[in-house]
NUFI-580764 format. One record per residue (C-alpha): residue number from 1; residue in one letter; x, y, z. Coordinates in steps of 0.1 Angstrom, whole numbers, padded with zeros to 4 digits. Layout:
<pt resi="NUM" resn="A" px="X" py="Y" pz="Z"/>
...
END
This chain:
<pt resi="1" resn="M" px="0049" py="0031" pz="0194"/>
<pt resi="2" resn="R" px="0012" py="0029" pz="0188"/>
<pt resi="3" resn="D" px="-0002" py="0000" pz="0169"/>
<pt resi="4" resn="L" px="-0006" py="0014" pz="0134"/>
<pt resi="5" resn="S" px="-0011" py="-0003" pz="0100"/>
<pt resi="6" resn="L" px="0021" py="-0003" pz="0081"/>
<pt resi="7" resn="T" px="0005" py="0008" pz="0048"/>
<pt resi="8" resn="V" px="-0027" py="0027" pz="0039"/>
<pt resi="9" resn="P" px="-0044" py="0031" pz="0005"/>
<pt resi="10" resn="A" px="-0032" py="0060" pz="-0016"/>
<pt resi="11" resn="S" px="-0052" py="0092" pz="-0012"/>
<pt resi="12" resn="G" px="-0067" py="0111" pz="-0041"/>
<pt resi="13" resn="G" px="-0084" py="0100" pz="-0073"/>
<pt resi="14" resn="Y" px="-0058" py="0074" pz="-0084"/>
<pt resi="15" resn="E" px="-0059" py="0046" pz="-0059"/>
<pt resi="16" resn="S" px="-0034" py="0023" pz="-0074"/>
<pt resi="17" resn="F" px="-0004" py="0020" pz="-0097"/>
<pt resi="18" resn="L" px="-0017" py="0009" pz="-0132"/>
<pt resi="19" resn="Y" px="-0051" py="0003" pz="-0116"/>
<pt resi="20" resn="S" px="-0037" py="-0028" pz="-0100"/>
<pt resi="21" resn="P" px="-0057" py="-0043" pz="-0071"/>
<pt resi="22" resn="V" px="-0051" py="-0026" pz="-0037"/>
<pt resi="23" resn="Q" px="-0040" py="-0049" pz="-0009"/>
<pt resi="24" resn="T" px="-0029" py="-0033" pz="0024"/>
<pt resi="25" resn="D" px="-0031" py="-0064" pz="0046"/>
<pt resi="26" resn="L" px="0005" py="-0075" pz="0042"/>
<pt resi="27" resn="D" px="0000" py="-0106" pz="0063"/>
<pt resi="28" resn="R" px="-0024" py="-0119" pz="0036"/>
<pt resi="29" resn="L" px="-0005" py="-0105" pz="0006"/>
<pt resi="30" resn="D" px="-0009" py="-0126" pz="-0026"/>
<pt resi="31" resn="A" px="0013" py="-0112" pz="-0053"/>
<pt resi="32" resn="H" px="0044" py="-0115" pz="-0073"/>
<pt resi="33" resn="V" px="0051" py="-0077" pz="-0072"/>
<pt resi="34" resn="A" px="0040" py="-0052" pz="-0046"/>
<pt resi="35" resn="I" px="0041" py="-0015" pz="-0054"/>
<pt resi="36" resn="M" px="0047" py="0005" pz="-0022"/>
<pt resi="37" resn="G" px="0046" py="0043" pz="-0019"/>
<pt resi="38" resn="M" px="0071" py="0058" pz="0005"/>
<pt resi="39" resn="P" px="0061" py="0095" pz="0009"/>
<pt resi="40" resn="Y" px="0079" py="0102" pz="0042"/>
<pt resi="41" resn="G" px="0115" py="0100" pz="0054"/>
<pt resi="42" resn="S" px="0131" py="0107" pz="0087"/>
<pt resi="43" resn="A" px="0117" py="0141" pz="0094"/>
<pt resi="44" resn="Y" px="0137" py="0166" pz="0114"/>
<pt resi="45" resn="D" px="0106" py="0184" pz="0126"/>
<pt resi="46" resn="A" px="0069" py="0185" pz="0119"/>
<pt resi="47" resn="S" px="0073" py="0210" pz="0090"/>
<pt resi="48" resn="A" px="0095" py="0185" pz="0072"/>
<pt resi="49" resn="I" px="0067" py="0160" pz="0069"/>
<pt resi="50" resn="S" px="0045" py="0183" pz="0049"/>
<pt resi="51" resn="N" px="0068" py="0191" pz="0020"/>
<pt resi="52" resn="D" px="0062" py="0182" pz="-0017"/>
<pt resi="53" resn="Q" px="0078" py="0148" pz="-0015"/>
<pt resi="54" resn="I" px="0047" py="0134" pz="0003"/>
<pt resi="55" resn="H" px="0027" py="0138" pz="-0028"/>
<pt resi="56" resn="A" px="0051" py="0120" pz="-0051"/>
<pt resi="57" resn="P" px="0038" py="0084" pz="-0048"/>
<pt resi="58" resn="D" px="0003" py="0094" pz="-0056"/>
<pt resi="59" resn="A" px="0015" py="0116" pz="-0085"/>
<pt resi="60" resn="V" px="0033" py="0086" pz="-0099"/>
<pt resi="61" resn="R" px="0002" py="0066" pz="-0096"/>
<pt resi="62" resn="S" px="-0018" py="0093" pz="-0114"/>
<pt resi="63" resn="V" px="0004" py="0093" pz="-0145"/>
<pt resi="64" resn="T" px="-0001" py="0056" pz="-0149"/>
<pt resi="65" resn="D" px="-0037" py="0064" pz="-0159"/>
<pt resi="66" resn="R" px="-0024" py="0075" pz="-0193"/>
<pt resi="67" resn="V" px="-0009" py="0041" pz="-0199"/>
<pt resi="68" resn="C" px="-0041" py="0023" pz="-0189"/>
<pt resi="69" resn="R" px="-0063" py="0044" pz="-0213"/>
<pt resi="70" resn="S" px="-0048" py="0026" pz="-0243"/>
<pt resi="71" resn="L" px="-0045" py="-0010" pz="-0232"/>
<pt resi="72" resn="E" px="-0047" py="-0022" pz="-0268"/>
<pt resi="73" resn="R" px="-0012" py="-0010" pz="-0273"/>
<pt resi="74" resn="Y" px="0015" py="-0036" pz="-0278"/>
<pt resi="75" resn="D" px="0040" py="-0042" pz="-0251"/>
<pt resi="76" resn="Y" px="0074" py="-0050" pz="-0267"/>
<pt resi="77" resn="D" px="0090" py="-0061" pz="-0234"/>
<pt resi="78" resn="V" px="0066" py="-0090" pz="-0229"/>
<pt resi="79" resn="A" px="0057" py="-0094" pz="-0266"/>
<pt resi="80" resn="T" px="0020" py="-0091" pz="-0262"/>
<pt resi="81" resn="S" px="-0008" py="-0067" pz="-0259"/>
<pt resi="82" resn="A" px="-0010" py="-0048" pz="-0226"/>
<pt resi="83" resn="A" px="-0047" py="-0056" pz="-0225"/>
<pt resi="84" resn="P" px="-0061" py="-0085" pz="-0205"/>
<pt resi="85" resn="S" px="-0068" py="-0115" pz="-0226"/>
<pt resi="86" resn="T" px="-0103" py="-0128" pz="-0233"/>
<pt resi="87" resn="E" px="-0095" py="-0160" pz="-0215"/>
<pt resi="88" resn="G" px="-0092" py="-0142" pz="-0182"/>
<pt resi="89" resn="E" px="-0054" py="-0141" pz="-0180"/>
<pt resi="90" resn="H" px="-0043" py="-0106" pz="-0169"/>
<pt resi="91" resn="L" px="-0009" py="-0092" pz="-0175"/>
<pt resi="92" resn="R" px="-0009" py="-0076" pz="-0141"/>
<pt resi="93" resn="S" px="-0029" py="-0102" pz="-0122"/>
<pt resi="94" resn="K" px="-0002" py="-0107" pz="-0096"/>
<pt resi="95" resn="V" px="0009" py="-0071" pz="-0093"/>
<pt resi="96" resn="V" px="-0008" py="-0053" pz="-0064"/>
<pt resi="97" resn="D" px="-0005" py="-0018" pz="-0049"/>
<pt resi="98" resn="I" px="0000" py="-0020" pz="-0011"/>
<pt resi="99" resn="G" px="-0005" py="0017" pz="-0006"/>
<pt resi="100" resn="N" px="0018" py="0041" pz="0011"/>
<pt resi="101" resn="V" px="0038" py="0035" pz="0043"/>
<pt resi="102" resn="L" px="0019" py="0053" pz="0070"/>
<pt resi="103" resn="A" px="0038" py="0078" pz="0091"/>
<pt resi="104" resn="D" px="0036" py="0079" pz="0128"/>
<pt resi="105" resn="F" px="0034" py="0116" pz="0136"/>
<pt resi="106" resn="T" px="0041" py="0109" pz="0172"/>
<pt resi="107" resn="D" px="0075" py="0094" pz="0163"/>
<pt resi="108" resn="L" px="0089" py="0113" pz="0133"/>
<pt resi="109" resn="Q" px="0120" py="0091" pz="0132"/>
<pt resi="110" resn="S" px="0101" py="0058" pz="0128"/>
<pt resi="111" resn="H" px="0094" py="0059" pz="0091"/>
<pt resi="112" resn="Y" px="0123" py="0039" pz="0079"/>
<pt resi="113" resn="K" px="0117" py="0012" pz="0105"/>
<pt resi="114" resn="R" px="0081" py="0010" pz="0094"/>
<pt resi="115" resn="A" px="0091" py="0009" pz="0057"/>
<pt resi="116" resn="E" px="0116" py="-0019" pz="0065"/>
<pt resi="117" resn="Q" px="0089" py="-0038" pz="0084"/>
<pt resi="118" resn="A" px="0066" py="-0035" pz="0053"/>
<pt resi="119" resn="I" px="0093" py="-0046" pz="0029"/>
<pt resi="120" resn="R" px="0102" py="-0076" pz="0051"/>
<pt resi="121" resn="K" px="0066" py="-0086" pz="0051"/>
<pt resi="122" resn="V" px="0064" py="-0083" pz="0013"/>
<pt resi="123" resn="F" px="0095" py="-0105" pz="0010"/>
<pt resi="124" resn="S" px="0082" py="-0130" pz="0035"/>
<pt resi="125" resn="R" px="0051" py="-0135" pz="0013"/>
<pt resi="126" resn="G" px="0073" py="-0142" pz="-0017"/>
<pt resi="127" resn="A" px="0067" py="-0109" pz="-0035"/>
<pt resi="128" resn="L" px="0091" py="-0083" pz="-0050"/>
<pt resi="129" resn="P" px="0086" py="-0049" pz="-0035"/>
<pt resi="130" resn="I" px="0089" py="-0019" pz="-0058"/>
<pt resi="131" resn="T" px="0090" py="0015" pz="-0040"/>
<pt resi="132" resn="I" px="0078" py="0047" pz="-0054"/>
<pt resi="133" resn="G" px="0084" py="0080" pz="-0036"/>
<pt resi="134" resn="G" px="0087" py="0106" pz="-0023"/>
<pt resi="135" resn="D" px="0114" py="0102" pz="0001"/>
<pt resi="136" resn="H" px="0150" py="0105" pz="-0010"/>
<pt resi="137" resn="G" px="0159" py="0077" pz="0014"/>
<pt resi="138" resn="I" px="0144" py="0051" pz="-0010"/>
<pt resi="139" resn="T" px="0171" py="0056" pz="-0036"/>
<pt resi="140" resn="T" px="0199" py="0047" pz="-0011"/>
<pt resi="141" resn="P" px="0184" py="0023" pz="0015"/>
<pt resi="142" resn="R" px="0198" py="0021" pz="0049"/>
<pt resi="143" resn="A" px="0224" py="-0006" pz="0054"/>
<pt resi="144" resn="T" px="0201" py="-0024" pz="0079"/>
<pt resi="145" resn="W" px="0178" py="-0033" pz="0050"/>
<pt resi="146" resn="L" px="0205" py="-0053" pz="0033"/>
<pt resi="147" resn="R" px="0211" py="-0077" pz="0063"/>
END
């Protein structure tokens, strides 16, 4: 397989989930939580890689814009305002968006391996990966991810 980045920034107007910082260099990841888009699965053929699921991670990111427009709202889960404090402490300071797992269009079956590599890197840096998709495979991960 060619040497490709594991993740790339989201495409479109909304570059990150809840406007969190974008950090695609997984070897230097500094976060508690890493949001990762998984737009592709194990495609059967080239036409399967261009269906609507590939737009889902970026669509999820785009709807978070509505949440960020009213940061003065109270967040009952953490018992505080969703807005950053004046002292510089940010509620989402350690949440980053690592972009979408990049597909290798020369190897249509490699996406789950690439996603697993990305998730393992996130764990190795001490962060919790949260996947958004796209691909139906993220709801029932392959057994090899659990080893």
